[in-house]
N, C-alpha and C positions, 0 to 999 in steps of 0.2 A: 668690881668684877667678880664673877663666880670662879670657883676653883674646882678642879677634878675631885670627884667624890661627893660633891654637893648635889642635892636634888634640884633639877631644873624647875624654875618657877612656872606654874601653870598659866596659860593664857587662852583667851577666847577672843577671836577677832575675825574680821572679814578681809579677804584678799582683795586685790585690785579688780578682780573679776567677779566679786560678790560672793565668792565661795567661803563658807564658814570654816575657820581653822581653829582647832582646839588641840593643845598639846596632849591633853588627857585622851582624846580620841585616837591619837597616834601611838599610844602605848602598844608595845609589841613590835614596833618598827624602830629603826635607827632614824634619827633626825639630825640633819645638818642645818643649823640655824645660824645664818650668816648675816651680820649687820654691816651696812655700808652707809657712808655719809650722805650721798646725794646722787639720785638717778641722773643719768645722761652726762655725767662727767667722765673724762677719759679712763681714769683708774677703775671707777665703778663699772663702766661698760666692759672693760677688759676682764674684770673679775667675774661678772655675770656671764660673759661669753665662755669663759673657762668652765664654769659649772654646766652651761648648756651643752657644750661639746661632750662632756662626760656624763650627762644625765642618764643615759642608758646603763652605764656602769654602776651608778648609784642605785638605780632601780633594781638591777640584778642582785644587789645586796640588801634589798628591802629597806632602802634609805630614802626618806623624803628630804628634799632640799627646799628650804624656805629662805628667801631673801627679805630682810627687814630694813626699812629706813624711815626717817621721820617725814618723808615726802607725802604729798597728798595722793589720794586715789587716782586723780587724773594724771599726775606726773608719773606715777608707777605704771599706769596703763600705757602711756606714751613710751615709757622705757621698754615695757614688754613688747609692744608692737615694733618699735625701732630695732630692738636687738633680737627679735623673734624668739622670745623666751617661752619655755613650756612649763617651767616649775613655778610654784606659788611665790608671789610677791605680796608682802604685808605692809600696807601703808600704816605708819604709826605716828600720825601727825599729833596725837595727844601724848605721845612718848611714854605710854604705860609699859609697853614691852621693853623698850630701851632702858627705862629706869629699873624695871624688875631684874634685868640682866646686867645692870651696872655698866652700861656702855656709853652713858653721857658723861663727858668730862673733858678737861683741858679746853683748848680753843673750840673744839667741836661742841662741847657742853655749853659754852657761852653763846654759840650760834644756834643752839637747839638741834645740833646734828649728833649722830652717833659716831663713836669711834669705829674703825674698821676692825671687826672682831668676829670670830666664828666659834661656835660651840658644837661639839659632837656629843649627842645625847643618846645613850643606849636605850634598848627597848623597855627597860624598867623605869626610865625617866631620870637617870643619873648622868650628870655631866662627866664625861670620861676624858675629854681633851679640850683645851682652850687655845686658840691662836689669836694673837694680835698681828694682823697681816701687814707685811712690809713689801711683798712682791705679789700684787694682785693677779698678774698674768700667770703665775705658777701655783697659786694657792689651791685651786680646785684639785689639781693633781696631787698635791701634798695631803689634802683631806682624804682623797680616795685611797692613797697608800695607807694611811692610818686606819681607815675603815676596813680595808682589805686584810690588814694584819690582825684585826680584831674579829672579823666575820668573813669567812670565805664565801665565794659566789654560791648561791643556792643552786642545787641540781634541779632540772625540770621536774615539776610536780611537788617540790619541797618549798616550804616557807618557814 
């Protein structure tokens, strides 16, 4: 698992909607990269709903939220539709991103699933905070509090 102060590993991948995602292209923005074990499970649904509820607050702070799991594109798309999610979901069935971020391990690693883990990445591409999530329903609010402490809301016309 990465630690604060380390450079976030670069990745290039396609979202469940076919959108090209590149961490390098997101430089200049905050990135909330959250890993979850399996789409459509109760805890993962609760965590995703928390991020969706607060997505406008993240956007006001120039932060991109990206959810990553080792699910297939089809399962991620079903998850998006079922939960009415507007942020990017990254299917990582080949586990390249999960491995790069060190989130495969324990029982989840044996099953090919990621651990529940979130990285807050600053605009320069440095990991500034890492969470191993124990309360999925309250996690998004915790991440937003940390982001708010590090970067206040942009005034209209500022970025």
